[in-house]
N, C-alpha and C positions, 0 to 999 in steps of 0.2 A: 511318044504317047504311051504312056502302061509300063514305061522301063521307071529306072535310077537314075538320074540326071549325071551324067561324066562332073560339070562341072558349074559354075555359075559366076557370075559377073556383077560386083556395085558400083556403080559410079554416080556421081552426085555432078549433074550439068547446070549450066547457065544455056539458057533455052537463047539467047540472042545469036551466040558464037561458038557453040556447042564444046567450048574448051571444057574440062574437066576441072574441080574445083581445087584439086589438090595442086595445079599448076595455074591455077587463075588468079589474079590480082586482085584482090579482096576489094581494093584502096577505088577499083574500076567499076564495082558492078555500083549500079545507080537504086536507087529507091524503089525505079519500078518492076527492076527485076524478080522472076518467082522463081524460085529454087526448084528443081524437078528432082526426084529420089526414084531412081528404076534399081530394083531390089530383086533377087532371081526367085522363082518357084521350083519349088522341091515336087517334084513328081514322084510319088511310090506307086509302087503295083498295088496295095490293099488299100488306096486311099484316094482320093479326089486330091487333084492342086492345094494346097496350103501356103501363104504367105511364111515368111523367114521370122525367123521371132529376135533375131539380129539385131534388128534395129525399129522403130515404129514413130509416127510422127504423127501428134494431137491434130486436131480440131483448127485450123484456121483461126484464130481469132479474128483477125483483119487479113486484108490482103495481103501484105506486106511483115506479118510476123506468126512465124510457124515456131513450134517446139519440138525437135529432135532428140532422142532416148536412143544411148546403146546400153541396150541388155548386156552385156556380156564387159562392159567398161571396168567393172571391178577388177572381175578375175582377169583381164589382161592388164589392169595395171597394175593389180598384188603382183603377177605373174614376172612382170619388170624388175618391181622392187626385188623379187627373190633374184633375180640373176643379178641385179647391182648388191646383194647381197655374198652369193658366190663371188660372183667378181671383185668384191672388197672396193666399190666405188660410190663415189657420193656418202660412204659413211660417215657419221658426226660422233660419235661415241665408240669407244672398246669397251666390253666390258670383259673382267678380268676373274676368274673362279678356278684358286689351284695355278694349275703351271698353263692353263689354258685363256687363250686372249680371241675375242669375240666381237669382231666389228660388227658394228650394226648402226640403224636409222632411229632417233628420238621419237619420233614422228609415227614410226610404224610400232614401235614398242609402247610408245604412249596410247596410239589408237588400240590397241589388245589389253593393257595391261593397267588395272590402277594403282599399281605398287608404280610403276613406272611413269604414271601420268602424274601422280603426288610428287614422283623426285624430278620430274623434267621441268614442272610448271609451278614448282612453289621455290620460296627462296631460300633455298638449300644448296651447300656446296659442290655437292653432285650436278644439280641444274646445268654447272659451269663446268664442270671438269670433261676434259675428253678421256678420261678411264676411270671408270669405276669399279671398284672393289667389290666383288661380290662375295663375304665372309661364311666359311663352314656352308655354301652350296655346290653339290656336284657338278661339278665341270660338263659332265657329259650331257647329263637333268637338263643343265642350264641350255644348251646347244640345242638340244631336241625341242625345248618351249620357245626358243628364238625361232627355229625354224615354222614352229607353229605360227609364229606371231604375222609372216608372210603367204602359208602354204592352208593353218585349218587344219591340219594332219598332223595326226602325232599316232605312232605307235604304241600299241601297250602291248609289254609281256611281263611275265612273271617276275622274270629275274632285276627288273626295274622298276617295275610299278610304284614301289614303295618312295624311291627318291625322285622320280616325276610327282606322286603325287606331293612331296613336300614341298618341293620347289615350287609346284603348283599354286599350294596354299600359299608360300611366300610371295609371289607375283601377284595372288590374288585373281589367279586365273579359273575363275568358277566353273566355266563349261568344261576344263579339262578335268576340275577337281571332281563335277560328275560323274566325268566319266571314268576316272578311277578308282570311286568309288561302288559305282556299277560292275566293275569290273572285278574289284576283289570281294562285291558279296555274291556273285558269281561264283568264287574260289571256294566260300566256307566248306566247309570241313571239321569236323570233329579233333582233328589232329594240328590246325592252325586258327581257327575260332578265336583262341584265348589272345592269340599272340594281334590276330588284325583288330581284335578287339580294343587293346591297349594300344596299338600305332594307332586308330581313329580315336584317342581319346588326346593324345598326345599334339595333333595334327588337328584338336576342334573340328572334325569331321560330325556332327552331331549324328546327322542317319545313320552315317553308315557305324558308328558305335551302337543306337540303337538298336542296328540290324543284326550287329555280329554277338551283341548281349544276349536277345532272344534267339538267336541261334543258338548260342552257351546253352541258355535254361534250355530250351527245348532239346538238343541233345545230353544233358549233363552226364548220364550215365554212359556214354560212349567217351564224352569228353574226359572224361578222371584216369580214363586207362592209357591216355597221351602222355605224352614228355612234356607238354607245354604246361599240363598241369601241377606236374611236381616241380615244376620251375617256377609257379606263382608266387611273388612276394608276400609278403603277409598280409600288406596293407590290401591289397586284391582277393586274399583267402578270406580275409574276414569281410568283406564286403559282398563276395558269394556267399557263405554261410549265411549271410543275415537274411538274405531275398528267401521271397516267400512263393517264387516263382518258379524257381528249380522242378525240372519234370521229374520224377525218382518217385519209384512205386510204395517208399516208404521211408521214413527216417532215418531206418539201420544202413540203408546205403548212403545217408551222408556220413554217417560215423565212420564206415567204415574208408570212405575217400578222405577223410579228415585225416584219420590214423596214417592212409598212407603216406599222406604229404608229410607229416610229420619224421617218420620213419626214414626220408628220405636223406635229411640234414636233421637228425635227432641232437645233437646236440647246441645249435642253432635257436629249433622249434621250438624243443619241448616245452622251453621256459615259458612261451605264449598259450600253450595248450589250452592251460583254465581259461584267458580268455575269449580263445573261438569255442570251446566247448560250451560258452554261455548261450551260443548262437543256435546250438543244437534242439532240439524237441526235445530231451532225454524224459520226461516224464509220459509224453509219448510212444517211447520204445516197448519193444516183447520184452515182458517182466524178467523173462530168461537171459536175452541178450544184454537188459541192464544191470543184473546178477554177474554175467562174464567181465564186464567194462570195470565194476569194481575190482577185479584180481587183476587188471591189464597192468602189466608194467612202467608203461608210460604216465599211466594215471596214477598207480597205489600212491606214492610219497607226495601226491599235492594235496596240500590239505583245502585249497578252491577245488579243486577238480573231484574229491571225495564230497563234499559239501553239496555238489550241483547231484553226484548222484546220488545223493541220500534225498535230492528236492524230491528227485523220480523215483525213488522206490515210494515216497511214503503217499506219492500221488498214487500208486498202485495199491497198497495197503490201506489206506485209510478212504476208500471211496465214499465213503458220508462226507466229508470233509474238503472235496473237490471244489467245491464254490469259493473257499478259502484260500483256497492253494494256487488260486489262478495268475499266470502269468505270461510275459510272451514266447516261454518255452514249452507255454499248455496251449497255445493256438497252433494248429496243424497248417502245415504247408499244401498250397492250395492242390497240389496235384494227388496229394494223398486222401482227401474226403470225398473223393468217387465221384458219380454226376449224380446230376436230378433231371430227373425225367416227365414232361407233362402229356399226359396221356387224354385224348380225345376231349370228351368236353362241349360248348358248346360253342358254333361259330354263327353270328347274329342271326338266324333261326333255325339252322339246323345243326343236326351231332357233328362234331368235328373226329375223322377217323384216323387224323396225323397223332404219330407219337414221336415228339422234340426231347432232345438232351440237353441240356446247362453245362458246358462246360467251366467252371470256375476260373482256371487258371488265364484261358482266352478269352473269358466275361462275355461267350458266345452261346448262341443256340445253334441247331442242327437237328436237321430231320434224319431220322435213322428208322420209321418205321412204321407201317401201316395196319389199321386193325383191320379184321376182316368183314366186320360189319359195321354198322351206326350202334352206341351204347348210348346212354345218359343214363347219371345215377350209381352207376358200377365202383366198385369197389380195387384198390390198390395195393402193391405191397410188394414188396421182393422178399425172394429166398433161396439161398443157396445161389446164390447171384443171378438170378433169373424173375423176370416181371410177372407176378400172376395178374390177368383182369377177370374179375368175379363178378357173375349176375349182373345187375343194370336193367334196364329196360329197350325196347325198342319199338319207338312209338307207344300204343296201348299194350304190349308182348310183353310181360315181366320174365327175367330170363332167371335160367341157374346155372347156364353155360361159366365153362373158366376156362382163359385162353392163357397160354406160358409164352414169353416172350423169352430167349436168348439173346444178349446184347451181342454175346462173345463171338458166335456162328450168326446171327443175323438171322434166326428162324422160329419159328412158331410152331406148335403143339398143343394139342386138344386135351385137356385133362379130363378125370370123371368130374361128373356135375355135381353139384350140390342135391340135398334132398328134397330143398323148398326154392320155387322160385322166389328170389330176392331184389327191389330196387330201393337206396336209400340207405343200404349196410353199410357197415364200416366193416374193413378190414384189414388185420395185421397180423404180426409172427410173435408167438411168444416162446423161446427156450426150443424151437423147434418146429412146431408143428404154426399151421395157419388157422386164424379164427375169422368166419364169417359173423358180425353180428347185427342182429335186430332186422331192420327193414321194414319191408312193404313187400304183401304177396300180388299187388291187386285188388284182392280182397279186404285186407284187416293189417294193422299192423302188427309189428312183431317182438317178439320178444327173445325167442328163440334162438339157441348161438349152434352154430354146426362148426368144427376142428376136422381139420385136414391132415392125415398123418403120413408125410412124405416118402416115410418106410413101407406102410402097408399099403399107400395110395388110393386110401376108400377117406370119405366123411363119415362122421359121426356126432350123435347131438352132443351135449354140454348142458351143464343146469341153466335153464333160462333165467334171464335179468327179472328183476321183480316187477318192472317196467317195458311193456313194448317203447320201441324208437325206431324212427324211422329219421333221415337226413343228423344220424347219429355220430358223433365224431368217438375213436378210438386209438389207444397207444397204449405202448408198453412202459411201466416205470417200476425201477426194483422187483422185476419178477411177478410183476400183477399184471392184468388187463382193465383200462380204465376206460368206460362209455361216458361220454358227456354229452348231457345236453341231449338234441332231438326232439322229435312230435310224439307226442301218442296218438293223435289223433283230434282231439279236443283244443290242445294247446301245446306252445313251444314248452321247453324243461328248462329248469335251473337244476334238476337232480343230477346225481355223476355216483356212479354203481363202478365196484371195483371188483374182480375175479378171479380168487387165487388157483392155479392148478393144481395144487396139493390137496387142496381140499375141496375142490370142485364146488365150491360156496361164493355167491355174491354177496357183496356188503356194500350199506351204503355209505358215500361220504358225503363231506361238508357241499353243500349247495352251491352255485356258483351265485354271483350278484344278480346276472343278470339273462333272463331266459335266452335259449339258442337254440335255432335248429338251422343246420347246413353251417355248423361250425365247424373249423379249423382243429386240428389238433397236433402237438406233437412237443415232445421231451426234449432237456437239457439240461445237462448239470443237476440231474434231482429233483427235476421242477417240472411242472406239466404247465403248457402253456395252453388256454382255449382263445380262437381271434375268429372276428367277424361274423358272419352267420345272420340269421334273421329273428326276431322277437316273436312275428306272427305270420298264419299261410299269408299268404301272394292275395287271396281272396279279401281279407280282412283290411279295412278300410285303415285300421288304427296298425298293419305291420310298418315297422322301420329297421333298416338295413344297420349291420354295426361294423361301426371301426375298431371297437373295444376291443379288448386284450388282456385277458387275464390269469395270473399266475399260481401255480396249486401246488403247495410244498405238505408232501406227506407227511413230515416230522410233525407240523403242528396241526393236520385237517385243516387249513386255514386255504382262503382263496385271497388274492391282493391286484388289485388293477397295477398297471403297467403303462407306458406310454402305448396311446392309442396309434394305428397304423394313418396315412396320410388320407386315404379313403375308406368309405365304406365296401367292403365284400361280404356276400354273401355267399355259399356255395365255394369258398374259397379253399383252394389246394396249399397244403400249407408242410414243408420237410426243412429237417434238422440238414444243414450242408457244411463243415467246418465245426464251428463254432458261433455260426449265425443262423435265425429262421429265418426262414425263404417263404413269404405269399405271393400265392401265382394265379393271374387272372382273378374270377369270379364276377361277381353280379353285382353293380351298383344303384341297381331300380330302375336304370334306362337304359343303358349299354352291357354287351357282356365285354369284361376288360382282356387286356392284354399287357399290361403292366404289372411289374413286379418289385418289390421292395422287401427290404432284407432288415429285419430287428436285430441289434447286438448286444446280448443280453449284460453281457459287462458296461456298457455307458448308458442302457435304456434306450435306445435311439434306435429310428428307424432312417432307412437312407432308400430314397429309389434309385432301380437301376434301368438298366436300356429295356425297350420294349421287347416283349416273347413274341415272337412270330406270329402263334396263334393265339385262338383266344380260347 
């Protein structure tokens, strides 16, 4: 009692004469006998007595019928079959791989491997042969996997993993294939990921290939420094360069990697350089880097390479023609476009304080910071890689405070406040300084504009707009600041004004087709886009929210309607990321939205994205 049992006895008796069943002649047991099972009681120092799990007896359905289950039956059976394998007893087939002969049992192999099951149960020649030749199969790996069929165990090591995976794929041992793939995933490194990716492709291991490819894209800057990259075949290099998903800081990194690869075997690879160069976003290179490429010996004598370089130079020299120069080479890779931030807003019935960052390459949102307090109807912009949060209101209190967030350091700093308290203002950056445009000070609608000088670190007033504007949309295009729509206190506005910083004057532009307050504004490729908004104050019964999108061409001073959004969005956040315009959140008249959609100006189409996690 209270100790560990020294031994246990298991016997099955017939109660009529006490003879153990292992010596009992079962033919003499009549149907009136009841079988009794005696099992050991395991006593542990830290638990009460428990019944052994080795056997069990289901409740009798009748006095003369019970079901007995031995839970270790399968283990004991396979253990005995493993013994037969080692001693080469009762074997009915011999597998021949290279110089190695492996006797085995068809039943065991067929029960584990779909490959052997198809071979031994189908009307094929191997089904009747005593010897089966396994052509091109590694003998050691085959022996390891035959043992696995009997034991359910296999040792995975770096020096044997590829052979075991290859043979496992052939034998259709899916559990071993999965184990090998998981092992290789854990071994991924910039020095071996390309090799693992290629091997996974040859073995049709889709998940391993996808994981190794994603790792290669993520670690591309480190991968290109390794020997595997220099040994890549042409077809693999072509596929790699055409991907938008590689994680690079700029396109110059990709060009440098390509030229290193070509130099590793110039005579063989240089003739293919023009076709590979077609995957490089040459128009997006820095102008000086592009000019240096023109004189590069690897490119200098190639007519096609020079044509591609000239295409890139035209993009720099003729910015007003960029809408006509669009091609796959003008579409930036996802990692080079930066990140999009969603700052605050409304979360159901209260102001949200979270700041979330969207990564285009991963297509994922993540929370990166929290505002120091709740703000509504504030302005945001990016200046010198820092995010500025300007003005707004906290309840009924209109603010003039300014906060600055550094994404690289994850820190906040308080900046000099504006001279005027403003909510519903527009904020943007033009040629260095930051501008706070219009808004409402808690008493009246504002036409005044303040400019922040980052060098002097102070605010100053510039020329006022012709019209007071709150909930105004602002953006910069071709060196000028545009103030679009908004509300003047009596109605929503169609009018648009343009500010020239060199003359300190505002001028009127062509009005939009529709009145808009709470409009989102962004620019792309020489055009200005006005997105969403409302056409009357919410208190008005005639107020309607808009899914409308208009495009302004400063060359013709005219607005054109383009494809509408999938839903109406008031107070929508709009941002250019890469070569697409993103409409984030907003209000549809019933609920605050957490949906996001992207507009492709080249196809004039909106695409729904995954949910944005904050409203």
